[in-house]
N, C-alpha and C positions, 0 to 999 in steps of 0.2 A: 822644698819637696816636689816631684815631676809628676805629670800624672800624661797616660796613653791618651792620644786623640782614635777616636775611631771612624773608620769611613763614612758613617751615617754622619756625624758632625763635622767632618771634611767636606760632604755634599751640601751639607746644609750653612755652612757657611759659605763655600763655591756660590750657591743660591741666592743667601742674602748678600755678601759682598760686605757685611759690618765685621769689623774685627775692635774697634773703638766707640764709645759713644762721647766723645770728647768735643766740644765746640771745633777744637783747632783744626780739627779732618773733614770741615766742612765741605770742599770740594770732591774729596772720596767719598761723603756723605749722600752729595747730589749724585754720584756715578751709584754709588749701592742704591739709591731711591730708583733709577733707570732700570735696574737691572733687575730689584725687584717686580718691578712693573711688569715687565716683561716677562718675568718667571711664572707673576701671578696668570697674566694672561695666555702664557702656554701652558699652565696648569689646564686651565679653562678648559683650553681646545684638548687636551689629553683627554680631562673627564668628560665631555663630549664625545670622542670620541671612541672611548674604551665601553661606554654603557650602548652603543650597537650593536651592542653582541650577539641581542635574538634575531636583529638583520640579516644572519646569516654571514659566515667568514669574508665573504669576497667585498660586503661591505665594509665589515671591520679593517681589514688589508688597507684600504683606501682610505678611509679616516684615520687610519694612525702613518701614513706615509704624508698625507695632507696636511696634519697636526707638524709632522717633523720640517716638512717644504715653510709652511707659513712662520715658523717660530723663528727658523734659520732665513727667510728668505731665498731658501737653495734654489741652483739654477738645474741640479741633479738629486733625485732622491732612488735610491734602489730600498727596497725591501726584500726580503729573501728569506727563505727556509732551505734548511739544509736535506741534499736528499734522505730520505727514510726519518726524517724527526717528525713528530706531528702528521704521522699518515693520514688522519681524516682531515686534515686541514687544506682549504682550498680556495684561493689562487695559493701558489706557491712561490709566486714574486710577483713584483709589479715595480714598474718604471714609470717615476715622473720627471715631464722635461720640462723646460725653465719657463712653460707659460702654465706650469700645472694639470697639463694632459698628459693622461696615460699613453704611454709609449710603447710600441711591441719592439722585444730586447733585440730583434734582428734587423731593427728598421736599420738603413743608414746613416739616420741622422744622430743616432748614439753614437756617442763619442767611445775610442776603443778601452779606454780606462776606466769605464762604468761599464761597459761589457764584460772587461775583465774581472772588476769586481763580483757582479752577479754572476759569472761562472764559477770564481775562487769559492764565494757562498754556498753556493747548492754543491760543492763537492765536499763540503766542510772543512775548509781552510782560508776562510775569509780574513781573517785580520792576520792572520801570516804571509798572505800571499803579497809578492813584491810587484806590482805592475807596472808598466809604464804610465806615464804621466804626473801628477804631484804626488809626492811621498808623504810618508805617514807625519812627516812635523810641519807640513804643508797647511798655514793657518783657515785656510782655505776648501779643507777638506777633512771630514769625520764620520769614523766608523765604529757602532756601537753594538755588541754581542748580544743577543738574546738570549737571557737563562731562561731554563726551565728544570726541576730539580735539580742543580749543581752542571747539568751540562749544556753547551751552546748549542742551540739549537736553528739559530739564523741571525740576521744581522739587520743593522739599518745603517746605513750607508750614505751620504749626505756631501754635495759640493756647492761650494756659494762662489758669487762674482767677486770681482776684486775688491769692490767696495762694500763689501761684509765679511769681517775676520769674525772666525771662531772662537771664542773664550773658554774659560772652565764652566762657567754658569750656564753655557748653550750643551756642553759636553754632559752637565749633570742631568739638565732637563731631556735630553735623549734617552740617561741611564733610568729614569724612571716612566718616561714611556716605552722603553724597550723590556722594564723590568715588570711591569703590566701587560704588556701584549700576547708575550707566550700564554699566561693563563687565562686570559680573556678571547685568544683562538682555541685555545682547546677547550674552553666553555662553551662557545659558538658551534666549533664541531660536534659536541657531544650535545647542544641542543638540537641541531639540526637531524643527529641521528633520530635524537629521542621523538623527534617531531615525524619522523619518517615514520620510526616503528609503533608509533601512536597511531597515523594514518593507516599502515597495514594494518592493524588490530582492528580499530575502527570497520573498514572493509571487509575483513575477517567475519567481524561480529555480526555485521550486515549480511552478509553471505550467508554465515550459520542460521541469522534469523527469518532471510528467505527460505533456507533449504526447510528449516524446520517446519515454517508454515506451509512450504508445499507439500511436506511429509505430512503434517496433519491432514490439510485438503485431500492428499491421497487416503490416508486412511479410514476417514471420514466418509469418500469415494467408494472404497472399498467396502467399508460397513452397512453403507444403503445397498451395494450391490449384492452382499450376501443376503439380508432382511428381503429385498426385493426376490432374491433366487427363492428364498425360505419361502417367500408367501407363494409363489407362480405356482412353487411345486405344489402347495397346498390346494392351492385354487385347482390343478390341474387334476389332483387327487379327489377331489371333491366334485369336479365337475363328472370324473369317471365314475365315481361310488353314485352320483346322480344318473346317468344314464344307463349306466348297465343295471340298478337295481331298481330306487323309485322310480324311474319311467317306465319300467317296465313291468312294474310290478301295476303301476296307473294303467295301462296299455291293456293288462293282463284282465284287472278289472273292470274295462268299459268291453272288453270283449265277452267276459261271461256276464254284464248287464245286459248285450246283446241278445245274447242266447236266452237267458231268463224270458226275457221281452217278447220275443220271438214265439216263446211257450204257453204264455198268461194269456187268456181271452176276457179278463177283466178291463174296461176301457180305463178305468181311473187306475188302476194299479198301474198298466201300462204307460200314462204319463208319467207316473212316478219316476219310474225308471227310465223313461226319457229325458225325464230332468238328472237324472244320476249322471246320465250318459252322455249330455251336456256336459254336466260339470267335471265328468273324468276327462272330458276331451281340452277342455280351455285348461285343466290342470296340467294336461301333457302340454300345451301349448305355452304354458308361463315355466314350466320345467325347462323346455329345450331353449326359452329367453334366458333361464338363469346358468344354463351350461353354458351357453353363448357368451355370456359374460363374464363367467368364471376362466374361460377359456381366452378371454381376451383382455389384458392388462390396461389398468386405467390410463396407464400412458400412452399405450398402444390407442385407448379411442381419443386421447388429448390429444394426439398430431392431428385430428381432424377438426375443422371448425363446427361451430354449434349448430349452424345449418344442414352441415353434410352430415352430421351424427343424429340430426332428427329425419331425415331422407332415410336413413338405414334404419335407424327406430320404426318407420312408420312399413317398410316395406319386408322387416325380416321379423322382427319380435314381436307382431301382433296376431291375434285370431285371424285366421281366414274370411269369416265372416263378417269382419269389421274393415270399411273400406276406409282410407285415413288421407286426407289431404293434405299436404304441408304448403304455406302460402309464405315468403319472406318481404317484407316490406322493410324500404329506405336502404341504406348504404351499411353494410355489416362493418363492424369496428370488431379489432381483437379484443377477447375477453380473458382473462385469467384465467386458467385450465380450472381450479376450483371452482369457479362461477361458472363454468360450462357442463362441468358435469353434476352441477348443482341442479340446472336448470333441465339437462337431460334427463335426470330422474324423477323431477316432476313431472317432465310430460310423459314419461312411461308409466308414472303411477296413477297419472288423469286418463289415460288412454286405457289401461288395465281395468278402472273403475267403470268406464264407459262401458267396455265390453261386457264385462262378467255381471258388473251388478246395475246396470241402467240398460242392458241387453241394446243398446245401439248401434245402428248399421251404418252411419257415416258420422266421424269424427273430422275435425278440419284443427291444424295444430298453426297457429298463426306466429310469426316471430316479428315483432315491429322495434325497427332502429330508429327513433325520433333523434332529436337533437339534443336533450339532455337526460333523455331516460329510454329503457330497453323493456319492450312489453311482451311475456310470452301467456299466450292463452289455448287454452283448448277448449273446444265446443264442439256437443255429440247429440242427436237425435233422439237421445233414449228418453225412460220413464224418471228418471231421477228429478228429484225435488229439491230445491236450491235452499228453503227454508229446512226439511228434512238434514241434507246435508250439517247446513252450518250448527242446527242441534246436534249432529252424532259428533259434530267436533268440537264444540262446547263440552262435551262431556267426557270425550277421549282427552282434551286438554288438561282436566281436573284430573281423571285420573281412568284410564281406561284400565278395569279390571282383568277384562278376558280378550284384550287384544285385536276385539274385532275391528276396530278404527285407525289402527296405529300409521294406515297410510294415510291418512288425512293428516295425523299430527307431523308425520315425516314431511310431507309438503310443506307444511308450516315452518317447522324446524329450517328445512333447508331455504326456504324463501328469506328467512330474518337471517340467518348467518351470513347472506351476501348483502344486509345491508335495506332488503327489499320488502313487499307485504304479499300476502295471499287474499285474494279475492275471490267468492264465490256467488256467482249470479246464475241467471235464466237465460240461455243460450237463444240468437236466435233461430237456431234450428228445432227450439220445444225443449231440449234437454237442459244439461248442467255447462256453466263457464267457468273454467275454470282459469284464474287469470294472475299472475307474478309479476309486478311492476316492480324494477329496479333503476336509481339512478345512476345516470352515465357522469363521468367513467368512473370504472369499478378501479378500487384500488389492488394493487398486485395481491395483497393478502385481505381478505373481508374479513371485516370486523363484525359481530354480531352486533345489531342496531333494534330499535323497540319497532316492533309492529303493530298497529292497529288490530283490534280484534277482529280473526279475518271473519270470524260469525256472523258479522254484521253487513247487511249491503249498503252496498255504496255505488254512487254514478246511475246512469242510464243504462237501459237495454241496450245492445250492439250486435 
């Protein structure tokens, strides 16, 4: 009974060289053992070459050529792909010289038959090409086709020296190498392409994220701009209404009071009308100050430093019968705009109280920049009583029903919001000294902090 031997079994026989296990074949056994050792070494080298797929086709091609050269101790090795085959694989060919170095195909040291085989493989006619030099039966010459999906896509060609003959085992080893190389090259090319696509996708994703972030910032800026535009428009409208209606009515009321006062002979009634006239004049001055503030946004005022804002406050917003002096001590330091506005409002409220309630003639605004503390104080020569003011502040903070002391509470709240303290003392000029102390440096966004009872006096008179 006969059986048909498959090519795979034939290659296995060629790799192992064992056809009988009888002890009488000892010499052949020794030769087979040597071939088996060489085959195992070759397969190990091949496996190490083919696992370098992820390092790129160039590294893979060189590893394959070096594995073939190492197994055959070849003088020349050519690995080449046919034109049009595996279009994404690169490099397309590689030549190794006698010492294992890569040699340019056009180098004069390359023998003519090596160059001829390289050209033949690249043109797709490698194993059918009759080149000058060793013929196909030469035991020192071997070429093995590289197959992929049943098609020949390239070749591995080798030449050995006179001391090294190529046998059937060597051909089987190179067929194993060639059989795996095409798939490994294709996988390597696909891996490189995947990595390029992944890199491009990552760059596109990063670019999209950056554009989305920029779009969000632009959208937020537009929203803020629209809100500011609406607020500015409303402020200007209110300012016009105050100027064209309330201010005019207050001026008319003052004029009518003056007319009536001139016609009354009763001195007591004339004094009361004089007081009403003075209150009307101050109301007009406060309205003008409010109109100015409404027509100038917080951002416009924020562009000025706090000392400049206080200088403007003393010359523009105050009643004509209150003389205001501004004194700056120490070296000014930059402050957050929110803190500057709060201190500006405290100074304005304190000056208004000095002019309207304390009937002061002179007020001194002192802004002192110290090493770790900023102190803003407003002192006047009016008729105010510190103890009375502190008591009024306590009552208003507990529950100001009629709102008559809302300004005092606002000053205390503003000081607290920037981490400072509000104190009320007797001024050197005889009136009241309102003082706000804030630790330096101020954070960019002030956080509300605990404030001692502002109604309690502290420190000595200054």
